[in-house]
N, C-alpha and C positions, 0 to 999 in steps of 0.2 A: 569571518562570516561564511556561511554555507548557503547557497541558493539551490532550491529544489523546484523542478518543473515537471508536473505530471502531464501525461497524454494517454490517449487510447480509450477514454470513456465513451459511452454511447448507449444506444437502445438495443436490447437483446431479448429474445423470447425466453420464456421459462424453459429450463433444461439446456439452454445454450451455453456458450463459452465466450469469454472475453479476456484479453490480456491488457492490463494497464502498465504503463511505464513511468519511471521517475528518473530524470537525469539530474545528477548533482554537479555543482560547480563551486568554485571558490576554494575554501580551505578544506578540501576533501580529505587531505591527509589526517585531519583531526577527527574525522568521523569514526566512532566506535561501534555504532549500530544504526541500521536503517529499519524503517517499518512502514506499515500501512494501517491507517485508522479510517473509520467511516462514521458519518453522522447522517442519520435519517431525520426527516422533518419532525420537529418536536421532541427529539431524543438527544441524549448526550453523545459525545464523541467516544467511540469504543475502539479498542485495539482489535485489529484483524490478524496481523502477522508481523513478526519481526525477524530480522536476521542480523546476527552479530558479525563483528569483523572476522572472526574465525570460521564463520559459516553456520554456527548453531542457529536453529530456527525455533520459533515459538508461534503457536496458532491459537486463536480463539476456538473453543470447543465446537461452536456452531459451524465452523468452516473446515475443520479437520477432515482430510480425505477428499475435499473438493477444491480447495485453494492451495496454491503452491507459490511461495515467495522464493525468489532467486536473485542473484546479483551478477553483473558482468563488470568486474573491476577494470577491465581495459576500457570500457565505455563509461565508467562511473555511473552506471545505471542499475536500478533495482526494478524488478518486475513482480507483478502479481497475476498469476494465471488463475482464472476463476472458471470452474467447470460446474455443470449441473446447477446453474443459477436459478434462484427462486425469487419471487416477487419481494420477499422480505429482505433480500440483499440490496434492494434499491436504496441508494444513499449517495452522498458526496464522499468520495474516497480521497483521503489526504495522505501524502507521503510525508514522512518525518525522519529526522536524523538527530542523533545526539552525539556530543563530543566528550562525554564523560559518564561516570556512574550515576546518572540522574535521568529524569524523564526527558523526552524529546524537547529540544530547544530550538529546532529549526523546522519550519513547516512549508509545504507547498501551498498553492492556491486552491487545490482540489480539482477533481474531475468527476463529473456526474455519471453515475451508472444507473440505468433504469431497466428493470426487468419486467416485461409485460406478461400478463397471464395469457 
C-alpha cells in the first residue's frame, strides 16, 4: 500500500502563485509514476500533470507553461508549482500514484485551491 498526503492548498488571488505538496509513504519503492488531478464542483476529475519514475512529465494543455510538477526523491514528495492562477483553476487537487502500467491506484485526500477574482 501507498499513502499520499497533500498539503499547501489555500486561497490565492488571480495571477498569484501557489505550491502544493504530496508526501508519499508506505511501499514507495513500488511507485512508477506520480501525478496531480483536480476536480471542480460539478465536474469530473481531470489530469493536471504527471511525472514518471525517470522524470518524464506530462501536462494538461490548459496548464502548460504555468504549472510545473517536480519530485524530491529524498523526501518522497511530489510538488505542483502553480503560477498565473486563474479562477477556473479553483478545484480540489488530488495527488495520485500508480505502481504499474495502469491508471492511478492510490489517491490522497485532496487539498482545496481557491483562486479569487
